[in-house]
N, CA, C and O atoms as a GROMACS GRO file, in nm:
protein
  380
    1MET      N    1   0.494   2.610  -0.520
    1MET     CA    2   0.404   2.721  -0.538
    1MET      C    3   0.327   2.752  -0.408
    1MET      O    4   0.296   2.868  -0.379
    2PHE      N    5   0.296   2.647  -0.333
    2PHE     CA    6   0.219   2.665  -0.209
    2PHE      C    7   0.304   2.627  -0.088
    2PHE      O    8   0.253   2.570   0.009
    3GLU      N    9   0.433   2.658  -0.094
    3GLU     CA   10   0.526   2.614   0.010
    3GLU      C   11   0.488   2.666   0.149
    3GLU      O   12   0.497   2.593   0.248
    4GLN      N   13   0.447   2.793   0.157
    4GLN     CA   14   0.414   2.850   0.287
    4GLN      C   15   0.296   2.779   0.350
    4GLN      O   16   0.298   2.747   0.469
    5ALA      N   17   0.193   2.754   0.273
    5ALA     CA   18   0.076   2.682   0.325
    5ALA      C   19   0.115   2.542   0.367
    5ALA      O   20   0.073   2.495   0.473
    6LEU      N   21   0.196   2.474   0.287
    6LEU     CA   22   0.237   2.338   0.320
    6LEU      C   23   0.320   2.334   0.447
    6LEU      O   24   0.302   2.245   0.530
    7ARG      N   25   0.411   2.430   0.464
    7ARG     CA   26   0.491   2.437   0.588
    7ARG      C   27   0.400   2.454   0.710
    7ARG      O   28   0.422   2.391   0.814
    8ARG      N   29   0.300   2.539   0.697
    8ARG     CA   30   0.207   2.562   0.809
    8ARG      C   31   0.127   2.436   0.841
    8ARG      O   32   0.113   2.400   0.957
    9PHE      N   33   0.076   2.369   0.737
    9PHE     CA   34   0.002   2.244   0.759
    9PHE      C   35   0.089   2.141   0.828
    9PHE      O   36   0.046   2.077   0.924
   10ARG      N   37   0.212   2.125   0.780
   10ARG     CA   38   0.302   2.026   0.838
   10ARG      C   39   0.337   2.057   0.983
   10ARG      O   40   0.342   1.967   1.067
   11SER      N   41   0.361   2.184   1.012
   11SER     CA   42   0.392   2.223   1.149
   11SER      C   43   0.278   2.189   1.244
   11SER      O   44   0.300   2.136   1.354
   12LEU      N   45   0.157   2.218   1.202
   12LEU     CA   46   0.041   2.190   1.286
   12LEU      C   47   0.015   2.040   1.299
   12LEU      O   48  -0.024   1.994   1.407
   13VAL      N   49   0.036   1.964   1.193
   13VAL     CA   50   0.018   1.819   1.201
   13VAL      C   51   0.119   1.757   1.296
   13VAL      O   52   0.086   1.666   1.372
   14ARG      N   53   0.242   1.805   1.293
   14ARG     CA   54   0.345   1.754   1.386
   14ARG      C   55   0.303   1.777   1.531
   14ARG      O   56   0.338   1.699   1.620
   15LYS      N   57   0.229   1.883   1.555
   15LYS     CA   58   0.180   1.915   1.690
   15LYS      C   59   0.044   1.852   1.718
   15LYS      O   60  -0.016   1.873   1.823
   16ARG      N   61  -0.005   1.773   1.621
   16ARG     CA   62  -0.136   1.707   1.629
   16ARG      C   63  -0.250   1.808   1.641
   16ARG      O   64  -0.351   1.784   1.708
   17GLN      N   65  -0.231   1.920   1.575
   17GLN     CA   66  -0.330   2.027   1.574
   17GLN      C   67  -0.415   2.020   1.448
   17GLN      O   68  -0.416   2.112   1.366
   18TYR      N   69  -0.485   1.909   1.433
   18TYR     CA   70  -0.574   1.894   1.318
   18TYR      C   71  -0.698   1.815   1.359
   18TYR      O   72  -0.696   1.737   1.454
   19ILE      N   73  -0.804   1.840   1.285
   19ILE     CA   74  -0.930   1.770   1.312
   19ILE      C   75  -0.980   1.708   1.182
   19ILE      O   76  -0.949   1.754   1.072
   20LEU      N   77  -1.058   1.605   1.197
   20LEU     CA   78  -1.116   1.534   1.084
   20LEU      C   79  -1.266   1.560   1.082
   20LEU      O   80  -1.334   1.545   1.184
   21THR      N   81  -1.318   1.598   0.966
   21THR     CA   82  -1.463   1.617   0.956
   21THR      C   83  -1.531   1.481   0.954
   21THR      O   84  -1.466   1.378   0.931
   22ILE      N   85  -1.660   1.480   0.977
   22ILE     CA   86  -1.737   1.356   0.970
   22ILE      C   87  -1.724   1.296   0.830
   22ILE      O   88  -1.710   1.174   0.815
   23HIS      N   89  -1.729   1.382   0.729
   23HIS     CA   90  -1.713   1.332   0.592
   23HIS      C   91  -1.578   1.264   0.574
   23HIS      O   92  -1.570   1.158   0.512
   24ALA      N   93  -1.472   1.324   0.626
   24ALA     CA   94  -1.339   1.263   0.616
   24ALA      C   95  -1.336   1.128   0.685
   24ALA      O   96  -1.278   1.032   0.632
   25LEU      N   97  -1.396   1.118   0.802
   25LEU     CA   98  -1.400   0.991   0.875
   25LEU      C   99  -1.474   0.884   0.796
   25LEU      O  100  -1.432   0.768   0.792
   26GLU      N  101  -1.585   0.922   0.733
   26GLU     CA  102  -1.661   0.826   0.651
   26GLU      C  103  -1.578   0.779   0.533
   26GLU      O  104  -1.575   0.659   0.503
   27GLU      N  105  -1.511   0.871   0.466
   27GLU     CA  106  -1.428   0.835   0.350
   27GLU      C  107  -1.308   0.750   0.392
   27GLU      O  108  -1.267   0.661   0.318
   28MET      N  109  -1.253   0.778   0.508
   28MET     CA  110  -1.142   0.698   0.558
   28MET      C  111  -1.184   0.553   0.573
   28MET      O  112  -1.110   0.462   0.537
   29GLY      N  113  -1.304   0.533   0.627
   29GLY     CA  114  -1.355   0.397   0.643
   29GLY      C  115  -1.377   0.327   0.510
   29GLY      O  116  -1.346   0.209   0.496
   30GLU      N  117  -1.429   0.400   0.413
   30GLU     CA  118  -1.456   0.342   0.281
   30GLU      C  119  -1.328   0.310   0.205
   30GLU      O  120  -1.323   0.211   0.132
   31ASP      N  121  -1.225   0.393   0.221
   31ASP     CA  122  -1.102   0.377   0.144
   31ASP      C  123  -0.988   0.314   0.224
   31ASP      O  124  -0.874   0.309   0.177
   32ASP      N  125  -1.018   0.266   0.344
   32ASP     CA  126  -0.917   0.200   0.428
   32ASP      C  127  -0.797   0.291   0.453
   32ASP      O  128  -0.682   0.253   0.428
   33VAL      N  129  -0.825   0.411   0.502
   33VAL     CA  130  -0.720   0.509   0.534
   33VAL      C  131  -0.723   0.534   0.684
   33VAL      O  132  -0.830   0.558   0.741
   34LEU      N  133  -0.608   0.528   0.748
   34LEU     CA  134  -0.597   0.550   0.892
   34LEU      C  135  -0.552   0.692   0.921
   34LEU      O  136  -0.504   0.763   0.833
   35ASP      N  137  -0.569   0.734   1.045
   35ASP     CA  138  -0.524   0.865   1.089
   35ASP      C  139  -0.375   0.883   1.061
   35ASP      O  140  -0.331   0.990   1.019
   36GLU      N  141  -0.297   0.778   1.085
   36GLU     CA  142  -0.152   0.784   1.061
   36GLU      C  143  -0.123   0.807   0.913
   36GLU      O  144  -0.026   0.874   0.877
   37ASP      N  145  -0.208   0.750   0.826
   37ASP     CA  146  -0.189   0.768   0.682
   37ASP      C  147  -0.210   0.913   0.642
   37ASP      O  148  -0.138   0.966   0.557
   38ILE      N  149  -0.310   0.978   0.702
   38ILE     CA  150  -0.335   1.118   0.672
   38ILE      C  151  -0.216   1.203   0.715
   38ILE      O  152  -0.170   1.288   0.640
   39ALA      N  153  -0.167   1.179   0.836
   39ALA     CA  154  -0.051   1.255   0.885
   39ALA      C  155   0.069   1.232   0.793
   39ALA      O  156   0.139   1.327   0.759
   40ASN      N  157   0.093   1.108   0.754
   40ASN     CA  158   0.206   1.078   0.665
   40ASN      C  159   0.191   1.148   0.531
   40ASN      O  160   0.289   1.199   0.476
   41THR      N  161   0.069   1.150   0.478
   41THR     CA  162   0.045   1.216   0.350
   41THR      C  163   0.076   1.365   0.358
   41THR      O  164   0.139   1.421   0.269
   42ILE      N  165   0.031   1.428   0.466
   42ILE     CA  166   0.055   1.572   0.482
   42ILE      C  167   0.204   1.601   0.503
   42ILE      O  168   0.257   1.699   0.450
   43LEU      N  169   0.270   1.516   0.580
   43LEU     CA  170   0.412   1.540   0.611
   43LEU      C  171   0.505   1.511   0.495
   43LEU      O  172   0.615   1.566   0.489
   44THR      N  173   0.463   1.426   0.402
   44THR     CA  174   0.554   1.388   0.294
   44THR      C  175   0.502   1.421   0.154
   44THR      O  176   0.576   1.411   0.056
   45GLY      N  177   0.376   1.462   0.145
   45GLY     CA  178   0.316   1.487   0.014
   45GLY      C  179   0.337   1.629  -0.036
   45GLY      O  180   0.419   1.704   0.018
   46HIS      N  181   0.262   1.664  -0.140
   46HIS     CA  182   0.273   1.797  -0.198
   46HIS      C  183   0.134   1.847  -0.240
   46HIS      O  184   0.045   1.768  -0.271
   47ILE      N  185   0.118   1.977  -0.238
   47ILE     CA  186  -0.009   2.037  -0.277
   47ILE      C  187  -0.016   2.038  -0.429
   47ILE      O  188   0.074   2.088  -0.497
   48VAL      N  189  -0.126   1.983  -0.482
   48VAL     CA  190  -0.144   1.977  -0.627
   48VAL      C  191  -0.244   2.080  -0.677
   48VAL      O  192  -0.250   2.110  -0.796
   49GLU      N  193  -0.324   2.133  -0.585
   49GLU     CA  194  -0.426   2.230  -0.628
   49GLU      C  195  -0.476   2.311  -0.509
   49GLU      O  196  -0.488   2.260  -0.397
   50ARG      N  197  -0.504   2.438  -0.536
   50ARG     CA  198  -0.573   2.522  -0.438
   50ARG      C  199  -0.708   2.558  -0.499
   50ARG      O  200  -0.716   2.599  -0.614
   51GLN      N  201  -0.812   2.542  -0.420
   51GLN     CA  202  -0.946   2.575  -0.464
   51GLN      C  203  -0.998   2.689  -0.377
   51GLN      O  204  -0.975   2.691  -0.256
   52VAL      N  205  -1.069   2.783  -0.440
   52VAL     CA  206  -1.124   2.897  -0.367
   52VAL      C  207  -1.275   2.895  -0.384
   52VAL      O  208  -1.327   2.893  -0.496
   53ASP      N  209  -1.346   2.895  -0.270
   53ASP     CA  210  -1.491   2.899  -0.273
   53ASP      C  211  -1.536   3.036  -0.323
   53ASP      O  212  -1.491   3.138  -0.272
   54ARG      N  213  -1.622   3.037  -0.421
   54ARG     CA  214  -1.665   3.164  -0.481
   54ARG      C  215  -1.744   3.250  -0.384
   54ARG      O  216  -1.731   3.373  -0.386
   55ALA      N  217  -1.825   3.190  -0.301
   55ALA     CA  218  -1.910   3.266  -0.209
   55ALA      C  219  -1.833   3.316  -0.087
   55ALA      O  220  -1.843   3.433  -0.050
   56THR      N  221  -1.756   3.227  -0.024
   56THR     CA  222  -1.690   3.262   0.102
   56THR      C  223  -1.545   3.306   0.085
   56THR      O  224  -1.486   3.363   0.177
   57ARG      N  225  -1.488   3.281  -0.033
   57ARG     CA  226  -1.346   3.308  -0.062
   57ARG      C  227  -1.253   3.221   0.023
   57ARG      O  228  -1.133   3.248   0.032
   58GLU      N  229  -1.307   3.119   0.084
   58GLU     CA  230  -1.228   3.027   0.165
   58GLU      C  231  -1.141   2.941   0.075
   58GLU      O  232  -1.185   2.896  -0.031
   59ARG      N  233  -1.017   2.918   0.117
   59ARG     CA  234  -0.923   2.838   0.041
   59ARG      C  235  -0.914   2.698   0.099
   59ARG      O  236  -0.907   2.679   0.220
   60LYS      N  237  -0.914   2.600   0.009
   60LYS     CA  238  -0.885   2.464   0.050
   60LYS      C  239  -0.783   2.407  -0.046
   60LYS      O  240  -0.770   2.453  -0.160
   61TYR      N  241  -0.710   2.309   0.000
   61TYR     CA  242  -0.597   2.256  -0.074
   61TYR      C  243  -0.612   2.106  -0.094
   61TYR      O  244  -0.656   2.034  -0.005
   62VAL      N  245  -0.574   2.060  -0.213
   62VAL     CA  246  -0.570   1.918  -0.244
   62VAL      C  247  -0.424   1.876  -0.236
   62VAL      O  248  -0.338   1.928  -0.307
   63LEU      N  249  -0.398   1.781  -0.149
   63LEU     CA  250  -0.262   1.736  -0.123
   63LEU      C  251  -0.250   1.589  -0.165
   63LEU      O  252  -0.332   1.507  -0.124
   64ALA      N  253  -0.150   1.557  -0.244
   64ALA     CA  254  -0.127   1.419  -0.288
   64ALA      C  255  -0.002   1.365  -0.221
   64ALA      O  256   0.098   1.435  -0.209
   65GLY      N  257  -0.010   1.240  -0.178
   65GLY     CA  258   0.105   1.178  -0.114
   65GLY      C  259   0.085   1.029  -0.099
   65GLY      O  260   0.007   0.968  -0.172
   66MET      N  261   0.155   0.972  -0.005
   66MET     CA  262   0.152   0.828   0.017
   66MET      C  263   0.110   0.798   0.161
   66MET      O  264   0.143   0.872   0.254
   67ASP      N  265   0.036   0.688   0.178
   67ASP     CA  266   0.003   0.644   0.312
   67ASP      C  267   0.126   0.573   0.371
   67ASP      O  268   0.232   0.569   0.308
   68CYS      N  269   0.112   0.519   0.489
   68CYS     CA  270   0.227   0.456   0.556
   68CYS      C  271   0.277   0.331   0.484
   68CYS      O  272   0.391   0.289   0.503
   69ALA      N  273   0.190   0.271   0.402
   69ALA     CA  274   0.229   0.151   0.326
   69ALA      C  275   0.282   0.186   0.187
   69ALA      O  276   0.314   0.096   0.109
   70GLY      N  277   0.292   0.316   0.156
   70GLY     CA  278   0.344   0.357   0.027
   70GLY      C  279   0.240   0.361  -0.083
   70GLY      O  280   0.274   0.372  -0.201
   71GLU      N  281   0.112   0.354  -0.046
   71GLU     CA  282   0.004   0.361  -0.144
   71GLU      C  283  -0.041   0.506  -0.160
   71GLU      O  284  -0.043   0.580  -0.061
   72PRO      N  285  -0.076   0.549  -0.281
   72PRO     CA  286  -0.118   0.689  -0.302
   72PRO      C  287  -0.251   0.722  -0.235
   72PRO      O  288  -0.344   0.641  -0.233
   73VAL      N  289  -0.257   0.842  -0.180
   73VAL     CA  290  -0.379   0.892  -0.117
   73VAL      C  291  -0.382   1.044  -0.131
   73VAL      O  292  -0.277   1.108  -0.132
   74ASN      N  293  -0.500   1.099  -0.142
   74ASN     CA  294  -0.518   1.244  -0.151
   74ASN      C  295  -0.594   1.293  -0.029
   74ASN      O  296  -0.683   1.224   0.021
   75VAL      N  297  -0.559   1.411   0.016
   75VAL     CA  298  -0.624   1.473   0.130
   75VAL      C  299  -0.665   1.614   0.090
   75VAL      O  300  -0.587   1.688   0.031
   76VAL      N  301  -0.788   1.651   0.122
   76VAL     CA  302  -0.835   1.788   0.099
   76VAL      C  303  -0.845   1.853   0.237
   76VAL      O  304  -0.912   1.801   0.327
   77LEU      N  305  -0.778   1.967   0.252
   77LEU     CA  306  -0.773   2.031   0.383
   77LEU      C  307  -0.777   2.182   0.372
   77LEU      O  308  -0.765   2.239   0.263
   78LYS      N  309  -0.795   2.246   0.487
   78LYS     CA  310  -0.798   2.392   0.495
   78LYS      C  311  -0.757   2.432   0.635
   78LYS      O  312  -0.747   2.348   0.725
   79MET      N  313  -0.733   2.560   0.653
   79MET     CA  314  -0.710   2.614   0.787
   79MET      C  315  -0.846   2.646   0.847
   79MET      O  316  -0.928   2.712   0.785
   80GLY      N  317  -0.867   2.599   0.968
   80GLY     CA  318  -0.994   2.624   1.036
   80GLY      C  319  -0.992   2.756   1.111
   80GLY      O  320  -0.885   2.815   1.129
   81PRO      N  321  -1.108   2.802   1.156
   81PRO     CA  322  -1.116   2.928   1.228
   81PRO      C  323  -1.045   2.927   1.363
   81PRO      O  324  -1.014   3.033   1.418
   82THR      N  325  -1.018   2.808   1.417
   82THR     CA  326  -0.949   2.798   1.545
   82THR      C  327  -0.798   2.786   1.529
   82THR      O  328  -0.725   2.774   1.627
   83GLY      N  329  -0.750   2.789   1.402
   83GLY     CA  330  -0.607   2.778   1.378
   83GLY      C  331  -0.559   2.636   1.362
   83GLY      O  332  -0.439   2.612   1.350
   84LYS      N  333  -0.651   2.540   1.361
   84LYS     CA  334  -0.614   2.400   1.338
   84LYS      C  335  -0.637   2.366   1.191
   84LYS      O  336  -0.716   2.430   1.122
   85VAL      N  337  -0.567   2.264   1.146
   85VAL     CA  338  -0.590   2.212   1.012
   85VAL      C  339  -0.719   2.131   1.015
   85VAL      O  340  -0.740   2.050   1.106
   86VAL      N  341  -0.805   2.153   0.917
   86VAL     CA  342  -0.929   2.078   0.905
   86VAL      C  343  -0.916   1.987   0.783
   86VAL      O  344  -0.903   2.034   0.670
   87VAL      N  345  -0.921   1.857   0.807
   87VAL     CA  346  -0.919   1.760   0.698
   87VAL      C  347  -1.063   1.742   0.653
   87VAL      O  348  -1.146   1.688   0.726
   88ILE      N  349  -1.092   1.789   0.531
   88ILE     CA  350  -1.227   1.789   0.479
   88ILE      C  351  -1.265   1.651   0.426
   88ILE      O  352  -1.373   1.600   0.455
   89THR      N  353  -1.176   1.593   0.348
   89THR     CA  354  -1.201   1.459   0.294
   89THR      C  355  -1.069   1.394   0.258
   89THR      O  356  -0.964   1.459   0.254
   90VAL      N  357  -1.076   1.267   0.231
   90VAL     CA  358  -0.960   1.188   0.190
   90VAL      C  359  -1.009   1.088   0.087
   90VAL      O  360  -1.121   1.037   0.097
   91TYR      N  361  -0.925   1.060  -0.012
   91TYR     CA  362  -0.968   0.964  -0.114
   91TYR      C  363  -0.847   0.903  -0.184
   91TYR      O  364  -0.738   0.960  -0.186
   92ARG      N  365  -0.872   0.789  -0.241
   92ARG     CA  366  -0.772   0.722  -0.325
   92ARG      C  367  -0.818   0.735  -0.470
   92ARG      O  368  -0.938   0.729  -0.498
   93GLU      N  369  -0.725   0.754  -0.560
   93GLU     CA  370  -0.758   0.762  -0.702
   93GLU      C  371  -0.809   0.626  -0.749
   93GLU      O  372  -0.755   0.521  -0.712
   94GLU      N  373  -0.913   0.628  -0.830
   94GLU     CA  374  -0.964   0.504  -0.889
   94GLU      C  375  -0.866   0.454  -0.994
   94GLU      O  376  -0.813   0.533  -1.072
   95GLU      N  377  -0.843   0.326  -0.996
   95GLU     CA  378  -0.750   0.268  -1.094
   95GLU      C  379  -0.826   0.211  -1.209
   95GLU      O  380  -0.766   0.157  -1.302
   0.00000   0.00000   0.00000
């Protein structure tokens, strides 16, 4: 359903054209997620939801996939104003 957005995200990640927000970095530390895990999730995962901000109409996407060790991880991202992918947050599902 979101194939075009996913292709664009993957293309930019392959070129290392993405940035991590401070919130994403904090969550990465809490959930033991590395930069490589985020890239792997984006390159091999799938978009499970698109969210639209009511005020700004900005779109962000929830992507589910696996880290480099094969453990599930979710990434919330969007296209930034500079044309780079912005990783807003990352989290693991509670078991």
